[in-house]
C-alpha positions in Angstrom: 96.8 -51.2 -14.1 100.0 -52.6 -12.5 101.5 -55.9 -13.4 100.4 -57.4 -10.0 96.8 -56.1 -10.4 96.7 -57.5 -13.9 97.8 -60.9 -12.7 95.3 -60.9 -9.9 92.5 -59.8 -12.3 93.4 -62.5 -14.8 93.4 -65.1 -12.0 90.0 -64.0 -10.8 88.6 -64.2 -14.3 90.1 -67.7 -14.8 88.7 -68.8 -11.5 85.2 -67.6 -12.3 85.3 -69.2 -15.8 86.6 -72.5 -14.3 84.0 -72.5 -11.5 80.9 -71.7 -13.5 81.7 -73.9 -16.5 82.4 -76.7 -14.0 79.0 -76.2 -12.4 77.2 -76.0 -15.8 78.9 -78.9 -17.6 80.4 -80.9 -14.8 77.6 -83.5 -14.7 77.8 -84.0 -18.5 81.5 -84.5 -18.2 81.0 -87.1 -15.4 78.5 -89.0 -17.5 80.9 -88.9 -20.5 83.8 -89.9 -18.4 82.2 -92.9 -16.6 80.6 -94.2 -19.8 83.9 -93.8 -21.6 85.6 -95.8 -18.8 83.2 -98.7 -19.5 83.5 -98.4 -23.3 87.3 -98.6 -23.2 87.0 -102.4 -22.8 83.4 -103.0 -23.7 84.1 -106.0 -26.0 86.1 -107.8 -23.4 83.6 -107.1 -20.6 80.6 -108.0 -22.7 82.2 -111.3 -23.8 83.3 -112.3 -20.4 80.2 -111.5 -18.3 77.4 -112.0 -20.7 76.2 -115.6 -20.5 74.6 -115.3 -24.0 78.1 -114.9 -25.5 79.8 -117.9 -23.9 81.2 -120.4 -26.3 83.4 -123.5 -26.0 85.5 -122.2 -28.9 86.5 -118.6 -27.9 89.2 -118.3 -30.6 87.7 -120.5 -33.3 87.0 -119.2 -36.8 84.1 -120.4 -39.1 84.9 -122.8 -41.8 83.3 -120.5 -44.4 82.0 -116.9 -44.2 79.6 -117.8 -47.0 78.1 -120.3 -44.6 77.8 -117.6 -42.0 75.9 -115.4 -44.5 73.6 -118.3 -45.5 72.8 -118.8 -41.8 72.0 -115.1 -41.4 69.9 -115.2 -44.6 67.5 -117.7 -43.0 66.6 -115.3 -40.2 63.3 -113.5 -40.6 63.6 -109.7 -41.1 61.1 -107.0 -40.5 62.2 -104.7 -43.4 64.5 -104.6 -46.4 68.1 -104.0 -45.6 71.6 -105.5 -45.8 74.0 -107.5 -43.7 77.5 -106.6 -42.5 79.5 -109.5 -41.2 82.4 -109.0 -38.8 85.6 -111.0 -38.8 86.9 -110.8 -35.2 90.7 -110.5 -35.3 91.1 -113.0 -32.5 88.3 -115.4 -33.7 85.4 -116.3 -31.5 81.7 -115.2 -31.7 80.8 -113.4 -34.9 78.7 -110.3 -34.5 76.9 -109.3 -37.7 74.7 -106.3 -38.2 71.5 -106.0 -40.3 70.7 -102.4 -41.2 66.9 -102.2 -41.7 65.7 -99.4 -44.0 63.0 -97.2 -42.2 60.8 -94.5 -43.7 62.5 -91.1 -44.1 65.9 -92.4 -45.0 66.5 -93.7 -41.4 67.8 -97.2 -40.5 67.6 -99.5 -37.5 70.5 -101.7 -36.5 69.9 -105.3 -35.6 72.9 -107.3 -34.1 73.1 -111.1 -34.5 75.9 -113.0 -32.9 76.7 -116.5 -34.1 78.8 -119.3 -32.6 81.9 -119.6 -34.9 81.7 -123.4 -35.1 78.1 -124.4 -34.9 76.7 -121.1 -36.3 74.1 -121.2 -33.5 72.5 -117.8 -32.9 73.9 -116.7 -29.5 72.2 -113.3 -29.3 69.7 -111.4 -31.5 69.0 -107.9 -30.4 68.5 -104.4 -31.8 70.6 -101.3 -31.0 69.9 -100.0 -27.5 68.5 -103.3 -26.4 71.9 -104.4 -25.0 73.7 -102.7 -22.1 76.7 -101.5 -24.0 74.9 -100.1 -27.0 72.8 -98.1 -24.5 76.0 -97.0 -22.8 77.4 -96.0 -26.1 74.4 -93.8 -27.0 74.5 -92.3 -23.5 78.2 -91.5 -24.1 77.7 -90.1 -27.6 74.4 -88.2 -27.4 72.9 -88.5 -24.0 70.2 -90.8 -25.6 68.9 -87.8 -27.6 70.1 -88.9 -31.0 71.6 -86.4 -33.5 70.6 -83.3 -31.4 72.2 -84.8 -28.4 75.4 -85.4 -30.3 75.5 -81.7 -31.2 74.9 -80.8 -27.6 77.7 -83.0 -26.5 80.0 -81.3 -28.9 79.1 -77.9 -27.6 79.6 -79.1 -24.0 83.0 -80.5 -25.0 84.1 -77.1 -26.3 82.9 -75.5 -23.1 84.9 -78.1 -21.1 88.1 -77.3 -23.0 87.7 -73.7 -21.8 87.0 -75.0 -18.3 90.2 -77.1 -18.3 92.4 -74.3 -19.7 91.0 -71.8 -17.2 91.7 -74.2 -14.4 95.3 -74.5 -15.6 95.6 -70.7 -15.7 94.1 -70.5 -12.2 97.0 -72.7 -11.0 99.8 -71.0 -13.0 98.9 -67.3 -12.6 99.7 -66.9 -8.8 103.3 -66.0 -8.1 105.4 -68.7 -6.5 107.8 -71.5 -7.3 106.7 -74.4 -9.4 108.0 -76.9 -6.8 105.8 -75.3 -4.2 102.8 -75.4 -6.5 103.3 -79.1 -7.1 103.5 -80.0 -3.4 100.8 -81.8 -1.5 100.8 -80.6 2.1 99.9 -83.5 4.3 99.8 -81.7 7.6 97.8 -78.8 6.3 94.1 -78.0 7.0 91.3 -79.9 5.4 90.6 -77.0 3.0 94.2 -77.0 1.9 94.4 -80.7 1.4 91.2 -80.6 -0.7 92.6 -77.8 -2.8 95.9 -79.7 -3.3 94.0 -82.9 -4.3 91.9 -81.0 -6.8 94.9 -79.1 -8.1 97.3 -82.1 -8.6 94.7 -84.5 -10.0 93.6 -81.8 -12.5 97.2 -80.8 -13.4 98.4 -84.3 -14.2 95.2 -85.3 -16.0 94.7 -82.1 -18.0 96.7 -83.1 -21.1 94.8 -86.3 -21.6 91.5 -84.7 -20.7 92.1 -82.0 -23.3 93.0 -84.6 -25.9 89.9 -86.8 -25.2 87.5 -83.8 -24.8 89.0 -82.0 -27.9 88.6 -85.1 -30.1 85.1 -85.6 -28.7 84.2 -82.0 -29.8 85.6 -82.7 -33.3 83.8 -86.0 -33.6 80.5 -84.5 -32.4 80.6 -81.4 -34.6 81.6 -82.6 -38.0 79.8 -79.8 -39.9 82.0 -76.9 -38.6 85.1 -79.1 -38.3 85.2 -80.5 -41.8 85.1 -77.2 -43.6 87.9 -75.9 -41.5 90.1 -78.9 -42.3 89.1 -78.7 -45.9 90.3 -75.1 -46.1 93.8 -76.1 -45.0 93.9 -79.5 -46.7 91.2 -80.5 -49.2 89.3 -83.5 -48.1 88.7 -86.4 -50.5 85.1 -86.9 -51.4 83.7 -90.3 -50.4 83.7 -92.7 -53.3 80.3 -93.6 -54.7 81.0 -96.7 -56.8 78.3 -98.3 -58.9 77.8 -101.7 -60.3 79.8 -102.4 -63.4 76.6 -102.7 -65.4 76.9 -106.4 -66.0 74.2 -107.8 -63.8 74.1 -111.5 -64.6 75.2 -114.8 -63.2 75.7 -115.7 -59.6 77.1 -113.7 -56.8 80.8 -114.7 -56.1 81.0 -116.4 -52.7 82.3 -114.3 -49.8 85.3 -116.4 -49.2 86.5 -115.9 -52.8 86.0 -112.1 -52.4 88.1 -112.1 -49.2 91.0 -113.7 -51.1 90.8 -110.8 -53.6 91.1 -108.3 -50.7 94.1 -110.1 -49.3 95.9 -109.9 -52.7 95.1 -106.2 -53.1 96.4 -105.3 -49.6 99.0 -107.9 -48.5 99.3 -108.3 -44.8 96.0 -106.7 -44.1 92.9 -108.1 -42.4 89.3 -107.7 -43.5 87.2 -106.6 -40.5 83.7 -106.0 -42.0 82.0 -107.5 -45.1 79.0 -105.7 -46.5 77.2 -108.3 -48.5 75.3 -107.2 -51.6 71.5 -107.2 -50.9 70.3 -106.3 -54.4 71.3 -107.2 -57.9 73.1 -103.9 -58.5 74.8 -103.8 -55.1 78.6 -104.2 -54.5 80.7 -105.9 -51.9 82.1 -103.3 -49.5 85.1 -104.6 -47.5 86.3 -102.7 -44.5 90.0 -103.5 -44.1 92.7 -102.9 -41.5 96.1 -102.4 -43.0 99.3 -102.6 -40.9 99.8 -99.4 -38.9 96.2 -98.3 -39.0 95.2 -96.6 -35.8 91.6 -97.9 -35.9 91.1 -101.6 -35.0 87.4 -102.5 -35.2 86.3 -99.8 -37.7 89.2 -99.2 -40.0 89.1 -96.6 -42.8 90.3 -98.7 -45.7 87.5 -99.7 -48.1 87.4 -102.0 -51.1 84.3 -102.0 -53.4 84.1 -105.1 -55.5 81.6 -106.2 -58.2 79.6 -109.1 -56.9 79.6 -110.9 -60.3 82.9 -110.3 -61.9 85.0 -109.8 -58.8 86.5 -106.6 -60.3 87.6 -103.9 -57.9 85.6 -100.8 -58.7 86.8 -98.4 -56.0 89.4 -98.1 -53.3 89.7 -95.9 -50.2 93.3 -96.1 -48.9 93.9 -93.9 -45.8 97.7 -94.3 -46.3 97.4 -92.0 -49.2 95.3 -89.4 -47.5 96.4 -85.8 -47.1 96.6 -84.0 -43.8 92.9 -83.1 -43.5 91.7 -86.7 -44.0 94.5 -88.0 -41.8 93.3 -85.9 -38.9 89.8 -87.3 -39.4 91.2 -90.9 -39.5 92.9 -90.4 -36.1 90.1 -88.7 -34.2 88.4 -91.8 -32.9 91.5 -93.9 -32.1 92.9 -90.9 -30.2 89.6 -90.4 -28.4 89.3 -94.0 -27.2 93.0 -94.7 -26.7 93.3 -97.5 -29.3 95.9 -95.4 -31.2 98.3 -96.3 -28.4 97.4 -100.0 -28.0 96.6 -101.5 -24.6 98.4 -98.7 -22.7 96.2 -96.1 -24.4 93.0 -98.0 -23.5 94.1 -98.3 -19.9 94.8 -94.6 -19.7 91.4 -93.7 -21.3 89.7 -96.0 -18.7 91.5 -94.2 -15.9 91.0 -90.7 -17.2 87.3 -91.3 -17.4 87.2 -91.5 -13.6 88.9 -88.1 -13.0 85.9 -85.8 -13.8 84.0 -87.4 -10.9 86.9 -86.8 -8.6 87.5 -83.2 -9.8 83.9 -82.2 -9.6 83.6 -83.7 -6.0 86.7 -81.9 -4.8 85.8 -78.7 -6.7 82.4 -78.6 -5.0 84.0 -79.3 -1.6 86.5 -76.5 -2.2 83.8 -74.1 -3.2 81.8 -74.8 -0.1 84.9 -74.3 2.1 85.5 -70.9 0.5 81.8 -69.9 1.0 82.0 -70.9 4.7 85.3 -69.0 5.1 83.8 -65.9 3.5 80.7 -66.1 5.7 82.9 -66.3 8.8 84.9 -63.3 7.7 81.6 -61.3 7.3 80.5 -62.3 10.7 83.8 -61.2 12.3 83.7 -57.9 10.5 80.1 -57.3 11.7 81.1 -57.9 15.3 
């Protein structure tokens, strides 16, 4: 096989892979892209358009987080569980979560938002009863739970091959790079469609591969974690237990928060899991300076509710390579690792699958019509 024939054969193969994977998984990629666009700024959108979350003190903080917990404790609950209270970095409405224990080891998440000053209940809803939690599940698992999450991971792997084959389809034909990067304005409709599909795909493919690749690793932890563990052993999750001295009163939340600030100076506690039973611990989720994750950081501090003694620590700044990769997956996927610019890029990149599929289908139809016309001419 000559070099030219080999190049042409490779391009035909890349074209077939790109086309058929686009047909099979294009709709899923569009759903993931559009929902990802919405989720890039879901907190800001939800707070600005939802009348239930309007407050006269958008940046206020509660006088006491112990008072917040006492207010939550007065709410009737359907099943045993525990509360996690959020400390919004910029103040404002406080969204807390109650994890109800269900049969079979499952749990149901209830979300209660309080006004930071009056502690009035602004919204009380379960997961999937709000627009953005529904969008989140659609993005993560197509509303099919754990099986849907695995399916999304498989689709993500297929989409990586689709993107790489599209890049190969552009690079394999002979020609100057400058010519391949040109958009021909006065060309035929078919040529302009091809140029539009080509250039949008070319300039978006690095970010698409990053977001789709991290999505695959997030959705498929069972094959991913052993691979990472083989190269860099992953740390086991701490399983701290009560110190054994179960007596006295639970230390108030505000006192516990001061202990966290002294353990990690310059940090901010984002979530507080309040002990629900006598043997439970405080679990503080903390964001240290330089952490890529903002709302769900990876630093944890487990504290005895009676003595205030720190019983276990998880510090991602001391993680090896494998755990560091896991720490960065979500912030790379949602763009928060790069601040506001990253979130804007993720919002924009979520729109490109719709454009690419539309122009790809148009180009496919144009090629079919052209091939049919050639067959008719040959027959005549």
